N, C-alpha and C positions, 0 to 999 in steps of 0.2 A: 504494500499499500504506499502510495506517495502523496504527500500533501501538495496541494496546488490547485488552482482554479480549474473547474471542469466546465468547458462550454457546452459539452454534450449534456451534462447534468442540467445546465441552465435552459437549454432548448427543451429538454423533457419537462422541466418545471413550467416553462412558459406554455407549452402545449397542454399542460394539466390545468394551469391557473386561468388562462383566458376564457375558456368556456365556462368555468365556474363563476367568474365575474358576471358573465351574461346571464347565468342561471339565477343569480340572486334576484334579477328582475323578471324572471320567467319560471318561477317555481311551479310545481304541479299543483293542480286543484286539490284542496284538502290536505296539503303537506303538513300543516301545523297539527293536525289530529294525530299524525303518526310520530312526529318528533317527540312528543311528550311521553311516549311509551318506550323510548330508546333505553336499552339496557345500559346502566351507568358504568359497569365494568368495561363493556365493549367501547363505550364512549371514551374511557380513559385510555384504552389501548389505541384507539383511532387517533386521539389528540397527541399522545406521545409519539406515535409512529409518524404522524404528519410532520412534527418538529424534527425528529431524528432524520427522516428521509430527506427533508428539504435541506438541512444543513450538510448531511453527508454527501448528498448528490453534487454539492457545490465545492467542497473542500478537498476532494481527491481527484488528481489529474488522471488516475487510472481509467476513468470513464471516457476520456478523450480518444479520438480516432488514432489507432496505431497502424503500422504497416500490416498488410494483409496476412492473415493466419487462419487457422480453423476457428480460433476464438472470435474472429470477426462475425461469424454466423450468429453468435449470441447477440451482438449489437444490432445486426440487421433484423433479427427476429424481434428484438425489443422495440426497434423503430417501427416495424410493421404494426405491432400491437398498439403503439401510440397513434399511428395514422388511423387504425380501426377505431380508437377511442374518439378521435375527431369525427369520424363517420357516425359513430353513435350520437354525438352531440348534434351534428347536423340533422340527423333523423329526428331527434328529440325536439329541436327548435322548430322543425317544420310540422310537428305533430300537434295534436290538440292539447298537449302538455298535461296529461293526466298522470296519476300515480302508476298506472299500468305502462304508460309510455316511459316513464322515468326508470322503472325497475325492469325494463325489457331486456331480452337477450339479443345478441347480435352474432349471427353465424354460429348459433349453438352455444355461445359463451353466456352463461347465466349472469344476471345482474351486471351487464357489460360495463355500465358506468363506474362500477367499483372494481370489477375483476380485471378489465384490460389494463388500466394504469398500474395496478398493483403488480400484475404479472410482468409488465414492461420494466418497471423499476427492479423487480427481482432479477430479471434477466440482465439488466444493466449492472447489477452487483455481480453476477456470475461473470459477465464480460470483463469487468474490472478486477476480478478475483478479490473482491472486497467483502469480507465476512461481516464487517460492521453494517454495510448497507443491506446485506442479505438479512441479517438479524432484524434491523429496523424495519424492513419491508414486511417481515413476518409479523411483527407487532402491529404494524399498520393494517396488514391484511386481516388478521384476527378481528380487529375492531371494525374496519371499514366495510369489509365484505360481510362480516357477521351482522352488522346493523342493516345493511341492504337486504340480506336474506330474511331477517326478521320482518322488515317492512313488507317485503313481497309476500311473506307467509300471512301476514295480517290481511293483505289485499285478497288472498284466496279464502279466507275464512267467511 
């Protein structure tokens, strides 16, 4: 692991953040009803994971593009997942913005809005051979994906 600025981490974080900024003005109908039921332990995992992933993605140069090797496939796969995440948001913003739209799957990936970026950052950690980011993403994933799955389950009841 090498300390240093990661422009790839910054690009991933921008791809993550920009749609979420637009989402604040385009939340799904009845979203407030579901937020109050969020599991507090999952929420702690989510918040801690968000802070850790954000910081770690920026402070290790291991995530930047290196000369081609087999490891480059991890970065390419992570980038594809982030592009799919953007596709998920485009589809959501063009929808009626219901809870069902927000917690939908994409290409068979359940709760795509949570699963795709978590998976992408996990693979970024693999690409950078950075165990700290991998652990941080696991913490984030437990909370973020867990919360999204619980909300989706509430929708089905």
